N, CA and C of each residue as an Amber inpcrd file, in Angstrom:
protein
   708
   4.8770000 -20.1870000 -12.4780000   3.6650000 -19.8790000 -11.7210000
   2.4410000 -20.1350000 -12.5890000   1.4570000 -20.8570000 -12.0580000
   0.2320000 -21.1280000 -12.7960000  -0.5280000 -19.8290000 -13.0280000
  -1.2950000 -19.7940000 -14.1270000  -2.0520000 -18.5890000 -14.4460000
  -3.1350000 -18.3040000 -13.4260000  -3.7040000 -19.3510000 -12.8390000
  -4.7890000 -19.1790000 -11.8800000  -4.5450000 -20.0710000 -10.6830000
  -4.7380000 -19.5270000  -9.4980000  -4.5240000 -20.3010000  -8.2820000
  -5.3630000 -19.7110000  -7.1630000  -5.9000000 -20.5850000  -6.3060000
  -6.7530000 -20.1320000  -5.2130000  -5.8900000 -19.5980000  -4.0840000
  -6.2810000 -18.4320000  -3.5610000  -5.5560000 -17.7720000  -2.4850000
  -6.3810000 -17.8440000  -1.2090000  -5.7750000 -18.3350000  -0.1320000
  -6.4480000 -18.3540000   1.1630000  -6.7240000 -16.9220000   1.6080000
  -7.9570000 -16.6390000   1.9620000  -8.3450000 -15.2790000   2.3120000
  -9.6250000 -15.3100000   3.1240000  -9.9950000 -14.1770000   3.6810000
 -11.2710000 -13.9940000   4.3700000 -12.0490000 -12.9030000   3.6430000
 -13.3660000 -13.0160000   3.5060000 -14.2230000 -14.0020000   4.1570000
 -14.2230000 -15.3830000   3.5190000 -13.5880000 -15.5490000   2.3530000
 -13.5020000 -16.8550000   1.7210000 -12.3280000 -16.8520000   0.7570000
 -11.8040000 -18.0250000   0.4090000 -10.7120000 -18.0770000  -0.5660000
 -11.1330000 -17.4530000  -1.8940000 -10.1480000 -16.9350000  -2.6180000
 -10.4270000 -16.2790000  -3.8910000  -9.5220000 -16.8450000  -4.9770000
 -10.1020000 -17.1370000  -6.1260000  -9.3420000 -17.6240000  -7.2850000
  -8.8530000 -16.4150000  -8.0730000  -7.5530000 -16.3250000  -8.2750000
  -6.9700000 -15.1860000  -8.9720000  -6.2920000 -15.6220000 -10.2650000
  -6.5120000 -14.8660000 -11.3070000  -5.7430000 -14.9840000 -12.5370000
  -4.5040000 -14.1070000 -12.3470000  -3.3680000 -14.7390000 -12.1380000
  -2.1710000 -13.9750000 -11.7810000  -1.7040000 -13.0680000 -12.9120000
  -2.0190000 -13.4230000 -14.1470000  -1.6470000 -12.5690000 -15.2730000
  -2.4280000 -11.2590000 -15.2660000  -3.5560000 -11.2460000 -14.5520000
  -4.3870000 -10.0400000 -14.4650000  -4.3480000  -9.4360000 -13.0680000
  -3.2680000  -9.7370000 -12.3330000  -3.1300000  -9.2810000 -10.9500000
  -1.8900000  -8.4130000 -10.8050000  -2.0200000  -7.3140000 -10.0840000
  -0.8880000  -6.4220000  -9.8130000  -0.6720000  -6.2990000  -8.3080000
   0.5790000  -6.0860000  -7.9440000   0.9330000  -5.7780000  -6.5630000
   0.9690000  -4.2650000  -6.4180000   0.1380000  -3.7200000  -5.5300000
   0.0500000  -2.2840000  -5.2980000   0.5640000  -1.9720000  -3.9020000
   1.6820000  -1.2490000  -3.8350000   2.3160000  -0.9190000  -2.5530000
   2.1190000   0.5720000  -2.2950000   1.3940000   0.8820000  -1.2510000
   0.9320000   2.2420000  -1.0110000   1.8030000   2.9810000   0.0090000
   2.4270000   4.0500000  -0.4470000   2.9960000   5.1090000   0.3950000
   4.0200000   4.6550000   1.4310000   4.8870000   3.7160000   1.0420000
   5.9480000   3.3050000   1.9680000   7.1060000   4.3020000   1.8640000
   6.8170000   5.5230000   2.2960000   7.7170000   6.6650000   2.1230000
   8.4270000   7.0280000   3.4220000   9.5630000   7.6500000   3.2750000
  10.3250000   8.0690000   4.4370000   9.5410000   9.0700000   5.2920000
   8.7330000   9.9120000   4.6590000   7.9510000  10.8970000   5.4040000
   6.9380000  10.2620000   6.3460000   6.5170000   9.0320000   6.0510000
   5.5950000   8.3330000   6.9340000   6.3050000   7.3440000   7.8470000
   7.4200000   6.8050000   7.3790000   8.0590000   5.6780000   8.0580000
   9.1780000   6.0730000   9.0130000   9.7890000   7.2400000   8.8170000
  11.0010000   7.5790000   9.5520000  10.8190000   8.7860000  10.4660000
  11.6150000   8.8610000  11.5280000  11.5740000  10.0390000  12.4000000
  11.8770000  11.3160000  11.6240000  11.1560000  12.3740000  11.9550000
  11.3640000  13.6640000  11.3120000  10.4690000  13.9180000  10.1280000
   9.6980000  12.8930000   9.7190000   8.8170000  13.0500000   8.5760000
   7.4310000  13.5050000   8.9630000   6.5390000  13.5020000   7.9750000
   5.1760000  14.0090000   8.1710000   4.4390000  13.2490000   9.2600000
   4.5850000  11.9180000   9.2850000   3.8870000  11.1200000  10.2840000
   4.2460000  11.5210000  11.6960000   5.5230000  11.7400000  11.9330000
   5.9520000  12.1120000  13.2790000   5.5400000  13.5340000  13.6440000
   5.4710000  14.4260000  12.6520000   5.0630000  15.8080000  12.9680000
   3.6340000  15.8480000  13.4930000   2.8360000  14.8240000  13.1640000
   1.4550000  14.7650000  13.6480000   1.3670000  14.1230000  15.0270000
   2.5190000  13.7660000  15.5960000   2.5440000  13.1850000  16.9290000
   2.4650000  11.6780000  16.9610000   2.6860000  11.0250000  15.8200000
   2.5720000   9.5700000  15.7420000   3.8810000   8.8650000  16.0710000
   3.7550000   7.6390000  16.5380000   4.9060000   6.7620000  16.7720000
   5.1890000   6.0160000  15.4730000   6.1720000   6.4980000  14.7000000
   6.4260000   5.9220000  13.3790000   6.9400000   4.4900000  13.4530000
   7.4520000   4.0660000  14.6000000   7.9440000   2.6940000  14.7150000
   6.8150000   1.6810000  14.5510000   5.5620000   2.0940000  14.7230000
   4.4320000   1.1900000  14.5710000   4.3160000   0.6610000  13.1390000
   4.8600000   1.4250000  12.1860000   4.7300000   1.0310000  10.7840000
   5.8070000   0.0450000  10.3300000   6.8660000  -0.0830000  11.1130000
   8.0090000  -0.8970000  10.6900000   7.6460000  -2.3610000  10.5130000
   6.6090000  -2.8310000  11.2090000   6.2690000  -4.2570000  11.1640000
   5.8470000  -4.7260000   9.7760000   5.4340000  -3.7900000   8.9230000
   4.9680000  -4.1770000   7.5810000   6.1040000  -4.3370000   6.5750000
   7.2980000  -3.8480000   6.8920000   8.3540000  -3.7650000   5.8920000
   8.8190000  -5.1460000   5.4250000   9.1530000  -6.0370000   6.3440000
   9.6690000  -7.3530000   5.9450000   8.6290000  -8.1890000   5.1980000
   7.3650000  -8.2360000   5.6620000   6.3700000  -8.9690000   4.8660000
   6.1840000  -8.4100000   3.4620000   6.1760000  -7.0810000   3.3320000
   6.0640000  -6.4890000   1.9990000   7.2750000  -6.8770000   1.1530000
   8.4590000  -6.8180000   1.7270000   9.6700000  -7.1520000   0.9800000
   9.6190000  -8.5820000   0.4580000   9.0900000  -9.5100000   1.2630000
   8.9890000 -10.9050000   0.8280000   8.0260000 -11.0440000  -0.3460000
   6.8680000 -10.3760000  -0.2550000   5.8950000 -10.4370000  -1.3490000
   6.4400000  -9.7390000  -2.5920000   7.1230000  -8.6290000  -2.3830000
   7.7020000  -7.8930000  -3.5070000   8.7260000  -8.7480000  -4.2460000
   9.5750000  -9.4430000  -3.5240000  10.5650000 -10.3260000  -4.1520000
   9.8720000 -11.4220000  -4.9710000   8.8240000 -12.0110000  -4.4010000
   8.1140000 -13.0790000  -5.1020000   7.4040000 -12.5450000  -6.3350000
   6.7980000 -11.3600000  -6.2140000   6.1020000 -10.7570000  -7.3610000
   7.0760000 -10.4510000  -8.4890000   8.2410000  -9.9360000  -8.1260000
   9.2570000  -9.6470000  -9.1460000   9.7140000 -10.9270000  -9.8310000
   9.9490000 -11.9710000  -9.0500000  10.4030000 -13.2370000  -9.6270000
   9.3590000 -13.8360000 -10.5590000   8.0830000 -13.5780000 -10.2460000
   6.9950000 -14.1360000 -11.0560000   6.6310000 -13.2560000 -12.2450000
   7.2610000 -12.0870000 -12.3590000   6.9590000 -11.1890000 -13.4610000
   5.6520000 -10.4360000 -13.3030000   5.1750000 -10.3090000 -12.0700000
   3.9230000  -9.6080000 -11.8100000   4.1190000  -8.0950000 -11.9430000
   3.0830000  -7.3920000 -12.4020000   3.1300000  -5.9330000 -12.4470000
   3.1950000  -5.3920000 -11.0230000   4.1670000  -4.5110000 -10.7680000
   4.3430000  -3.8920000  -9.4490000   4.1500000  -2.3900000  -9.5800000
   3.2970000  -1.8430000  -8.7160000   3.0250000  -0.4080000  -8.7060000
   3.2430000   0.1330000  -7.2970000   4.0170000   1.1920000  -7.1990000
   4.2360000   1.8860000  -5.9350000   3.5210000   3.2270000  -5.9880000
   3.0280000   3.6990000  -4.8410000   2.4770000   5.0530000  -4.7920000
   3.2280000   5.8930000  -3.7700000   3.1880000   7.2010000  -4.0100000
   3.7690000   8.1730000  -3.0720000   2.7750000   9.3270000  -2.9190000
   2.4300000   9.6330000  -1.6910000   1.5850000  10.8030000  -1.4450000
   2.4750000  12.0290000  -1.2620000   2.1150000  13.1060000  -1.9180000
   2.9040000  14.3290000  -1.7730000   2.3620000  15.4160000  -2.6750000
   2.9890000  16.5690000  -2.5870000   2.4500000  17.7450000  -3.2570000
   3.5140000  18.4960000  -4.0490000   3.0240000  19.2980000  -4.9770000
   3.9090000  20.1450000  -5.7640000   4.5680000  21.1860000  -4.8710000
   5.7600000  21.6480000  -5.2440000   6.4680000  22.6140000  -4.3930000
   5.6820000  23.8770000  -4.0800000   4.8030000  24.3020000  -4.9870000
   4.0210000  25.5110000  -4.7130000   2.7270000  25.2160000  -3.9610000
   2.5050000  23.9490000  -3.6130000   1.3310000  23.5150000  -2.8400000
   0.0060000  23.7900000  -3.5530000   0.0440000  23.9720000  -4.8630000
  -1.1840000  24.2640000  -5.6060000  -2.1520000  23.0800000  -5.6200000
  -1.6530000  21.8690000  -5.3360000  -2.5110000  20.6880000  -5.2950000
  -2.7820000  20.2250000  -3.8660000  -2.4920000  21.0710000  -2.8900000
  -2.7070000  20.7340000  -1.4790000  -3.8500000  21.5860000  -0.9280000
  -5.0070000  21.0120000  -0.6750000  -6.1290000  21.7910000  -0.1570000
  -5.7980000  22.4420000   1.1830000  -6.2230000  23.6760000   1.3930000
  -5.9620000  24.3410000   2.6790000  -6.4270000  23.5210000   3.8770000
  -7.5380000  22.8210000   3.7360000  -8.0390000  22.0210000   4.8510000
  -7.0480000  20.9320000   5.2570000  -6.2720000  20.4340000   4.2930000
  -5.2700000  19.4140000   4.5880000  -4.0320000  20.0450000   5.2150000
  -3.6050000  21.1560000   4.6610000  -2.3910000  21.8100000   5.1460000
  -2.5810000  22.3720000   6.5490000  -3.7670000  22.8850000   6.8340000
  -3.9930000  23.6300000   8.0740000  -4.5390000  22.7900000   9.2150000
  -4.7930000  21.5120000   8.9840000  -5.4520000  20.7250000  10.0160000
  -4.5440000  20.4640000  11.2140000  -5.1570000  20.4120000  12.3780000
  -4.4530000  20.0400000  13.5970000  -3.3780000  21.0220000  14.0180000
  -2.4890000  20.5160000  14.8740000  -1.3820000  21.3310000  15.3860000
  -0.0800000  20.5420000  15.3000000   0.3560000  20.2140000  14.0760000
   1.6070000  19.4500000  13.9330000   2.8110000  20.3190000  14.2720000
   3.9300000  19.6660000  14.5530000   5.1620000  20.4170000  14.8170000
   5.6750000  21.0790000  13.5500000   5.4130000  20.4700000  12.4010000
   5.7280000  21.0420000  11.0900000   4.5580000  20.7630000  10.1680000
   4.2630000  21.7010000   9.2780000   3.1680000  21.5060000   8.3380000
   3.7070000  21.0990000   6.9700000   2.8040000  20.5950000   6.1300000
   3.1720000  20.2460000   4.7710000   3.8400000  21.4410000   4.0950000
   5.0020000  21.2090000   3.5140000   5.7520000  22.2650000   2.8540000
   6.8290000  22.9070000   3.7080000   6.7590000  22.7230000   5.0340000
   7.7820000  23.3020000   5.9160000   9.0980000  22.5370000   5.7750000
  10.2330000  23.2100000   5.9610000  11.5250000  22.5180000   5.9410000
  11.6450000  21.5460000   7.1130000  12.0800000  20.3440000   6.8580000
  12.2860000  19.3440000   7.8980000  13.6240000  18.6650000   7.7170000
  13.9200000  17.6590000   8.5340000  15.2190000  16.9840000   8.4490000
  15.4210000  16.1900000   7.1640000  14.3370000  15.8890000   6.4420000
  14.4570000  15.1770000   5.1690000  13.9390000  16.0430000   4.0270000
  14.1370000  17.3480000   4.1350000  13.6460000  18.2700000   3.1190000
  12.2680000  18.7890000   3.4750000  11.6590000  19.4850000   2.5690000
  10.3190000  20.0240000   2.8290000   9.3210000  18.8790000   3.0120000
   8.5000000  19.0240000   4.0220000   7.5860000  17.9630000   4.4290000
   6.5730000  17.6450000   3.3250000   6.5310000  16.3680000   2.9190000
   5.5640000  15.8210000   1.9670000   5.5360000  16.5740000   0.6380000
   6.7120000  16.9690000   0.1590000   6.8300000  17.6670000  -1.1190000
   7.5510000  16.7620000  -2.1170000   6.9930000  16.6390000  -3.3010000
   7.5730000  15.7840000  -4.3330000   8.9990000  16.2100000  -4.6640000
   9.8670000  15.2260000  -4.7830000  11.2630000  15.4830000  -5.1060000
  12.1620000  15.6190000  -3.9000000  11.5760000  15.7860000  -2.7100000
  12.3770000  15.8810000  -1.4950000  12.7150000  14.4780000  -0.9890000
  13.8300000  14.3310000  -0.2480000  14.2160000  13.0010000   0.2430000
  13.1180000  12.3120000   1.0580000  12.4050000  13.0590000   1.8780000
  11.3710000  12.4590000   2.7040000  10.1920000  11.9290000   1.9240000
   9.9800000  12.4590000   0.7490000   8.8660000  12.0170000  -0.0970000
   9.1290000  10.6690000  -0.7430000  10.3830000  10.2720000  -0.8030000
  10.7450000   9.0630000  -1.5320000  10.4640000   7.8010000  -0.7250000
  10.4910000   6.6780000  -1.4130000  10.1940000   5.3740000  -0.8220000
  11.4090000   4.8690000  -0.0520000  11.1540000   4.1530000   1.0400000
  12.2440000   3.6750000   1.8890000  13.1460000   2.7200000   1.1030000
  14.4370000   2.6830000   1.4430000  15.3950000   1.8690000   0.6760000
  15.0420000   0.3890000   0.6070000  14.4600000  -0.1580000   1.6790000
  14.1720000  -1.5920000   1.7190000  13.1610000  -2.0230000   0.6510000
  12.3590000  -1.0730000   0.1700000  11.3000000  -1.4010000  -0.8010000
  11.4230000  -0.5560000  -2.0560000  12.6350000  -0.0770000  -2.3380000
  12.7850000   0.9040000  -3.4080000  12.4160000   0.3090000  -4.7710000
  11.6650000   1.0540000  -5.5700000  11.2240000   0.5400000  -6.8680000
  12.3950000   0.2830000  -7.8230000  12.2440000  -0.7490000  -8.6270000
  13.1420000  -0.9460000  -9.7600000  12.8120000   0.0850000 -10.8350000
  13.7570000   0.3290000 -11.7190000  13.5060000   1.2810000 -12.8020000
  12.3290000   0.8490000 -13.6770000  12.1020000  -0.4540000 -13.7420000
  11.0240000  -0.9780000 -14.5830000   9.6520000  -0.9240000 -13.9230000
   9.5940000  -0.5870000 -12.6500000   8.3320000  -0.5790000 -11.9220000
   7.6700000   0.7950000 -11.9700000   6.3730000   0.8000000 -11.8430000
   5.5880000   2.0250000 -11.9780000   5.4660000   2.7240000 -10.6270000
   5.6680000   4.0230000 -10.6300000   5.5010000   4.8370000  -9.4260000
   4.4220000   5.8790000  -9.7160000   3.3870000   5.8780000  -8.8920000
   2.2690000   6.8100000  -9.0360000   2.3700000   7.8660000  -7.9500000
   2.5200000   9.1220000  -8.3390000   2.5060000  10.2170000  -7.3700000
   1.0800000  10.7260000  -7.2230000   0.5990000  10.7460000  -6.0050000
  -0.7950000  11.1150000  -5.7540000  -0.8670000  12.2610000  -4.7470000
  -1.8060000  13.1980000  -4.9540000  -1.9420000  14.3120000  -4.0260000
  -2.8970000  14.0340000  -2.8760000  -3.6420000  12.9340000  -2.9670000
  -4.6370000  12.6360000  -1.9460000  -4.3990000  11.3070000  -1.2840000
  -5.4020000  10.8680000  -0.5430000  -5.2890000   9.6130000   0.1810000
  -5.5470000   8.4200000  -0.7310000  -6.4910000   8.5450000  -1.6400000
  -6.7630000   7.4740000  -2.5820000  -5.8140000   7.5110000  -3.7650000
  -5.4320000   6.3270000  -4.2450000  -4.4500000   6.2570000  -5.3350000
  -5.0620000   6.5300000  -6.7040000  -6.3920000   6.5830000  -6.7960000
  -7.0380000   6.8630000  -8.0790000  -7.3080000   8.3540000  -8.2780000
  -7.4050000   9.1100000  -7.1950000  -7.7590000  10.5250000  -7.2880000
  -6.6270000  11.3330000  -7.9230000  -6.9330000  11.9900000  -9.0450000
  -5.9930000  12.8920000  -9.7280000  -4.6830000  12.1990000 -10.1010000
  -4.7650000  10.9180000 -10.4820000  -3.5770000  10.1730000 -10.9170000
  -3.9010000   9.3990000 -12.1890000  -2.8750000   8.7670000 -12.7430000
  -3.0140000   7.9440000 -13.9420000  -3.2100000   6.4700000 -13.6110000
  -3.4700000   6.1230000 -12.3520000  -3.5360000   4.7170000 -11.9640000
  -4.5850000   3.9460000 -12.7570000  -5.7840000   4.5010000 -12.9150000
  -6.8220000   3.8000000 -13.6590000  -6.3940000   3.4760000 -15.0710000
  -5.7480000   4.4210000 -15.7400000  -5.2670000   4.1970000 -17.1020000
  -4.2030000   3.1080000 -17.1410000  -3.3160000   3.1120000 -16.1620000
  -2.2550000   2.1020000 -16.1040000  -2.8530000   0.7070000 -15.9560000
  -3.8040000   0.5460000 -15.0540000  -4.4090000  -0.7680000 -14.8260000
  -5.1410000  -1.2600000 -16.0670000  -5.8220000  -0.3660000 -16.7530000
  -6.4980000  -0.7590000 -17.9920000  -5.4980000  -1.1680000 -19.0720000
  -4.4040000  -0.4230000 -19.1730000  -3.4010000  -0.7050000 -20.1950000
  -2.8060000  -2.0990000 -20.0240000  -2.6350000  -2.5340000 -18.7760000
  -2.0250000  -3.8350000 -18.5030000  -3.0610000  -4.9460000 -18.3150000
  -4.3370000  -4.6310000 -18.4740000  -5.3690000  -5.6550000 -18.3370000
  -5.5280000  -6.1810000 -16.9290000  -5.3490000  -5.3300000 -15.9470000
  -5.4080000  -5.7470000 -14.5520000  -6.8480000  -5.7820000 -14.0520000
  -7.1770000  -6.8730000 -13.3620000  -8.5000000  -7.0360000 -12.7670000
  -8.4440000  -7.1770000 -11.2520000  -7.2760000  -7.5890000 -10.7280000
  -7.1280000  -7.8840000  -9.3050000  -5.9350000  -7.1180000  -8.7350000
  -6.0670000  -6.6740000  -7.5000000  -4.9910000  -5.9390000  -6.8360000
  -4.6480000  -6.6040000  -5.5130000  -3.3700000  -6.9050000  -5.3160000
  -2.8460000  -7.2690000  -3.9990000  -2.3620000  -5.9760000  -3.3710000
  -2.9790000  -5.5720000  -2.2730000  -2.7480000  -4.2330000  -1.7240000
  -1.9610000  -4.3070000  -0.4240000  -0.8770000  -3.5320000  -0.3680000
  -0.0230000  -3.4140000   0.8090000   0.1670000  -1.9330000   1.1240000
   0.7300000  -1.6260000   2.2960000   1.1600000  -0.2590000   2.5410000
   0.6000000   0.3720000   3.7900000   0.7260000   1.6830000   3.8570000
   0.3170000   2.4490000   5.0300000  -0.4980000   3.6770000   4.6040000
  -1.3220000   4.1180000   5.5340000  -1.7590000   3.4000000   6.7030000
  -3.0380000   2.6410000   6.3710000  -3.2910000   1.5800000   7.1400000
  -4.3910000   0.6730000   6.8270000  -5.7170000   1.3940000   6.7020000
  -6.0020000   2.2510000   7.6670000  -7.3320000   2.8620000   7.7300000
  -7.4770000   4.1160000   6.8840000  -6.3570000   4.6440000   6.3740000
  -6.4330000   5.8930000   5.6110000  -6.1760000   5.6090000   4.1290000
  -4.9290000   5.6110000   3.6970000  -4.6500000   5.4930000   2.2650000
  -4.9440000   4.1110000   1.7060000  -4.7160000   3.0510000   2.4850000
  -5.0500000   1.7080000   2.0140000  -6.5590000   1.5730000   1.8680000
  -7.2930000   1.9080000   2.9180000  -8.7460000   1.7820000   2.8780000
  -9.3550000   2.6480000   1.7890000  -8.8800000   3.8820000   1.6640000
  -9.4330000   4.7850000   0.6480000  -9.2020000   4.2240000  -0.7490000
  -8.0040000   3.7430000  -1.0110000  -7.6830000   3.1940000  -2.3240000
  -8.5180000   1.9550000  -2.6290000  -8.6850000   1.0820000  -1.6480000
  -9.4870000  -0.1330000  -1.8580000 -10.9340000   0.2280000  -2.1680000
 -11.4620000   1.2080000  -1.4850000 -12.8440000   1.6290000  -1.7510000
 -12.9680000   2.2300000  -3.1530000 -11.9840000   3.0270000  -3.5430000
 -11.9810000   3.5730000  -4.9050000 -11.9150000   2.4500000  -5.9380000
 -11.0530000   1.4830000  -5.6860000 -10.8730000   0.3710000  -6.6200000
 -12.1370000  -0.4750000  -6.7080000 -12.7610000  -0.7210000  -5.5730000
 -13.9840000  -1.5080000  -5.5340000 -15.0840000  -0.8540000  -6.3800000
 -15.2250000   0.4490000  -6.2870000 -16.2280000   1.1610000  -7.0890000
 -15.9410000   1.0730000  -8.5760000 -14.6770000   0.8440000  -8.9330000
 -14.2720000   0.7500000 -10.3330000 -14.2510000  -0.6890000 -10.8400000
 -14.6670000  -1.6270000 -10.0090000 -14.7980000  -3.0100000 -10.4460000
 -13.5940000  -3.8930000 -10.2000000 -12.5640000  -3.3950000  -9.5230000
 -11.3830000  -4.2220000  -9.2470000 -11.6170000  -5.0740000  -8.0040000
 -11.0670000  -6.2730000  -8.0380000 -11.1020000  -7.1570000  -6.8780000
  -9.8170000  -6.9300000  -6.0880000  -9.9740000  -6.5170000  -4.8400000
  -8.8260000  -6.1720000  -4.0060000  -8.6280000  -7.2010000  -2.9070000
  -7.3720000  -7.6330000  -2.7460000  -6.9940000  -8.4890000  -1.6310000
  -5.9730000  -7.7200000  -0.8040000  -6.3630000  -7.3500000   0.4010000
  -5.4820000  -6.5990000   1.2870000  -4.6770000  -7.5890000   2.1200000
  -3.3660000  -7.4230000   2.1390000  -2.4830000  -8.3320000   2.8740000
  -2.2520000  -7.7730000   4.2690000  -2.8440000  -8.4220000   5.2600000
  -2.9350000  -7.8520000   6.6040000  -1.5800000  -7.5080000   7.2050000
  -0.6170000  -8.4280000   7.1090000   0.6780000  -8.1730000   7.7280000
   1.5600000  -7.2620000   6.8770000   1.1030000  -6.9500000   5.6700000
   1.8170000  -6.0240000   4.7920000   1.2390000  -4.6110000   4.8790000
   0.3530000  -4.3880000   5.8370000  -0.1960000  -3.0620000   6.1050000
   0.0470000  -2.7320000   7.5690000  -0.0180000  -1.4590000   7.8920000
   0.1780000  -1.0540000   9.2780000  -0.4270000   0.3200000   9.4930000
  -0.6270000   0.6340000  10.7840000  -1.1760000   1.9240000  11.1830000
  -0.4020000   2.4360000  12.3880000  -0.4430000   3.7430000  12.6030000
   0.1050000   4.3030000  13.8260000  -0.7180000   3.8680000  15.0300000
  -1.9480000   3.4150000  14.7610000  -2.8730000   3.0110000  15.8190000
  -3.2850000   1.5650000  15.5650000  -2.7530000   0.5930000  16.2960000
  -3.0430000  -0.8190000  16.0330000  -4.5320000  -1.1320000  15.9810000
  -5.3210000  -0.4620000  16.8190000  -6.7570000  -0.7350000  16.8000000
  -7.4060000  -0.2740000  15.5030000  -6.8690000   0.7890000  14.8830000
  -7.3710000   1.2430000  13.5910000  -7.0140000   0.2410000  12.4870000
  -5.8200000  -0.3380000  12.6000000  -5.4050000  -1.3770000  11.6460000
  -6.4070000  -2.5310000  11.6630000  -6.7050000  -3.0280000  12.8570000
  -7.6170000  -4.1650000  12.9710000  -9.0080000  -3.8100000  12.4620000
  -9.5060000  -2.6380000  12.8180000 -10.8410000  -2.2520000  12.3830000
 -10.8750000  -1.9840000  10.8790000  -9.7850000  -1.4130000  10.3400000
  -9.7210000  -1.1660000   8.9010000  -9.8240000  -2.4490000   8.1000000
  -9.1880000  -3.5160000   8.5770000  -9.2730000  -4.8110000   7.9030000
 -10.6700000  -5.4070000   8.0330000 -11.2600000  -5.2620000   9.2090000
 -12.6120000  -5.7890000   9.4080000 -13.6090000  -5.1080000   8.4790000
 -13.4310000  -3.8090000   8.2620000 -14.3420000  -3.0780000   7.3780000
 -14.2780000  -3.6130000   5.9520000 -13.0890000  -3.9790000   5.5010000
 -12.9170000  -4.4410000   4.1220000 -13.5980000  -5.7820000   3.8900000
 -13.4520000  -6.7090000   4.8260000 -13.9480000  -8.0710000   4.6170000
 -15.3450000  -8.3090000   5.1690000 -15.9510000  -7.3020000   5.8000000
 -17.2770000  -7.4540000   6.3920000 -18.3350000  -7.6970000   5.3160000
 -19.4750000  -8.2520000   5.7430000 -20.6480000  -8.4270000   4.8860000
 -20.3070000  -9.1770000   3.5850000 -19.5330000 -10.2500000   3.7580000
 -19.1840000 -11.0530000   2.5970000 -18.1370000 -10.4340000   1.7020000
 -17.3420000  -9.5360000   2.2590000 -16.2860000  -8.8740000   1.4860000
 -16.8050000  -7.6450000   0.7700000 -17.3830000  -6.7170000   1.5260000
 -18.0370000  -5.5590000   0.9180000 -17.0800000  -4.7060000   0.0920000
 -15.8140000  -4.6330000   0.5130000 -14.8110000  -3.9040000  -0.2650000
 -13.7380000  -4.8120000  -0.8470000 -13.6220000  -6.0240000  -0.3270000
 -12.5950000  -6.9250000  -0.8340000 -12.3240000  -8.0700000   0.1100000
 -11.1450000  -8.6460000  -0.0450000 -10.7120000  -9.7910000   0.7430000
  -9.5160000  -9.3940000   1.5920000  -9.2790000 -10.1490000   2.6550000
  -8.0930000  -9.9610000   3.4880000  -7.3220000 -11.2710000   3.5290000
  -6.0450000 -11.2020000   3.1860000  -5.1710000 -12.3650000   3.2350000
  -3.8800000 -11.9440000   3.9440000  -2.7800000 -12.6250000   3.6710000
  -1.5050000 -12.2370000   4.2810000  -0.3470000 -12.6800000   3.3890000
   0.8430000 -12.3000000   3.7860000   2.0220000 -12.5650000   2.9530000
   2.2860000 -14.0480000   2.7860000   2.0730000 -14.8370000   3.8550000
   2.3500000 -16.2720000   3.7690000   1.4600000 -16.9350000   2.7330000
   0.1830000 -16.5700000   2.7150000  -0.7420000 -17.1540000   1.7470000
  -0.3640000 -16.7750000   0.3270000   0.0520000 -15.5360000   0.1290000
   0.4460000 -15.0880000  -1.2050000   1.7030000 -15.8220000  -1.6630000
   2.6670000 -15.9760000  -0.7700000   3.8970000 -16.6720000  -1.1440000
   3.6180000 -18.1230000  -1.5230000   2.7020000 -18.7650000  -0.8060000
   2.3430000 -20.1400000  -1.1560000   1.6690000 -20.1920000  -2.5170000
   0.8370000 -19.2010000  -2.8110000   0.0980000 -19.2050000  -4.0700000
   0.9880000 -18.8580000  -5.2630000   1.8890000 -17.8850000  -5.0630000
   2.7620000 -17.4660000  -6.1600000   3.8810000 -18.4760000  -6.3850000
   4.4340000 -18.9610000  -5.2780000   5.6010000 -19.8480000  -5.3660000
   5.3420000 -21.0990000  -4.5290000   4.5260000 -22.0250000  -5.0280000
   4.1600000 -23.2040000  -4.2370000   5.3330000 -24.0920000  -3.8620000
   6.4780000 -23.8750000  -4.5050000   7.6420000 -24.6930000  -4.1720000
   8.3410000 -24.2210000  -2.9000000   7.9360000 -23.0410000  -2.3560000
   8.5290000 -22.5470000  -1.1090000   8.1460000 -23.4940000   0.0320000
   9.1090000 -23.9500000   0.8420000   8.7780000 -24.8570000   1.9620000
   7.7600000 -24.2030000   2.8960000   6.8580000 -25.0190000   3.4430000
   5.8340000 -24.4980000   4.3370000   6.4470000 -23.7800000   5.5240000
   7.5960000 -24.2710000   6.0210000   8.2210000 -23.6540000   7.1860000
   8.6410000 -22.2120000   6.9120000   8.8490000 -21.8620000   5.6460000
   9.2910000 -20.5180000   5.3150000   8.1660000 -19.5060000   5.3950000
   6.9080000 -19.9980000   5.3810000   5.7750000 -19.0810000   5.3920000
   4.7790000 -19.4710000   6.4760000   5.2570000 -20.1290000   7.5190000
   4.3550000 -20.5990000   8.5590000   3.6950000 -19.4450000   9.2650000
   2.4940000 -19.6890000   9.7450000   1.8230000 -18.7120000  10.5770000
   0.7390000 -17.9200000   9.8850000   0.5480000 -18.1230000   8.6010000
  -0.4370000 -17.3430000   7.8860000  -1.7670000 -18.0510000   7.7560000
  -2.6410000 -17.5120000   6.9200000  -3.9400000 -18.1130000   6.6580000
  -3.7610000 -19.4620000   5.9830000  -4.6220000 -20.3770000   6.2970000
  -4.5410000 -21.7420000   5.7280000  -5.5600000 -21.9180000   4.6250000
């Protein structure tokens, strides 16, 4: 893989130094993705998120083959809920609240089965996993230190949900000087209209928070030897 290659994106193509680029996969956890988890307790249709899994898996495979830094995040809380603000725990009228026993263990609690990442995207032992108590991946975590340690300047951002944890993390990263490229088909929301608007917010006004691309464009840029038919349908 060349050190630098132009990636098709909106509002305009972006030249990336791949040695200074990390793949950031946000909150692809069972509690958000599967029935019985936190997402469903809020009344959401968790099947809406499934569309992002295969595109993320393709990018993840390519990133691993290219030796790119891969970082996964998990949102969740300590068993005593000392890092869970009451406003978060008490909001709305879910069928189960954070910390309550559910079919995959206590809802959104670190160490429980539901808190873990889905099998299709499970981290390798060599990959970094950031546990975060909030929506943004920089808040109360070591993510900033990790990115500095590895000399990272650019982030390829995937995960759920587009308008909440993805958007929050991209805004945090933008304020810290990182260039973020959000991969549209590698993100998803319980509300398709929120997904579309979340992407528009990122790339508006000349890329106010970052760029929007997709898995096909990334695969072409990382692995140009991949036949075009294998990644058809993406940004040109």
